[in-house]
C-alpha angles and dihedrals in degrees: 000000000000122000094252094053091045093054091047094052092043089052091051092050091050092050092051092049092048090048090052091051092048091052091048090053092050092048091046089066091065135124100043135168127187127177138179122271130359093285082072089081090076092041092051090054089059091047093047094058087068100036096051090054091056094259126155121276089231093058091043097053091047090053091050093051092047090053092060094038086059091060121090099233141141101250113031129047132358092322090064127114113279129234121259090280091057095254124130111221123183133210127193142157139184134195133186137203093272094056090256107148142171136182145178129203134189090012114169131201096358114121100208113040090166091064093046088052090053090051089052088053094046104036107034138050089234135090103209138025122186143200119334091359091056092048091048090050091049095051091046088056097051104271117140121239103230126214114279100243136127122236114249093255093046094049091051092047091048093051090049091049092051089065091072103008089210118157112205120145110221125222110252093353082156090060106044109152092237095158104018129242131118090292130020106260121262087242131026119234090267090057096256114144113240108225142070119219116028110212119180129190124183140177117197133212092273090055096251120141134213137165141197138189131195131176146143090228130228115340117252094007123160108280107264097028113143122192131194098285093089096037115098108221092025110054094014140016133167127189108175093204094054115015146274140262143190135185145211134196132048101009096198090066092049091050091052091063099030081241107194093041087053092050091053092047090053089052088050087058089056103265118142115247091257094049092045088054090049092052090055092047088052090053089058097044095045092051092060115000095178092054092044090064090063101047142056129224125166129186127203125194145174129193131215092270092058094253111143142187145152142208136194142192094236135026116270107061115126136169137201125235131194127185132146088274104026135059114161150113117258125199112218127223117253138206106223 
């Protein structure tokens, strides 16, 4: 073998080896789960039990949402704050790697809206059911209609609110530094999770992505109000060829720009998850800069490689990440 041929073959062998290492590195990032806020640490643990066993991302995100819906807390599930009529209404959606999706909005007295949303996806030709129709569908499919009572914390907050009946969403109400520290704790001292919307994104060992969102919505909203959490393309979007995204904050502003769909489209153009989220935030801020100073919206995204990132209008938005080698809370960058 002459020297020229030897060098050429050696070069090809090195390239193949390098390619193999790169692919291994990419695969080593999977599975991955990310979720909004620091309370996502507990949610990620529930998701991870399924992902690490090779389970599907769809099953995993549903399990994570169920875990937080089981908690009696102020912002997700039946323990959430009521609307201005004293009624707790729940929104949720779920989406898989094939663009199958289901959602419920304004759902009352059903403990697991995320699971009802999955039933909508799997058993009907529709994407979203609302109000009494959603409740009827849930009961017909075996879900129990729970007693119509407020949690202790929600009842107290509602009675306090009735003194002024003022509706004014607060920036980062999910992240108030109630007990100090670099981040607000995932749970307050009384055990209450400290967050509002729970958005979950996962990629499983096969590289398939799914996402889910669950919330009781904004406290003391007008009865019938629906935010972005049940709106596919606003509060959640999954494109298995590109990536997935979710959001938290003032849902009306996310809906106005079809926020999570926009984030995924920016990733399709080659932007990293963080920069894609930033571009969406800029779209909100540039549309109404004066209003943007008074609100909070945060986006969270993950691409097909398992790379992840987030961005927010204001300081204070964090997310939780869990992989085989990583389990932590990450503070996102912010625009204002």
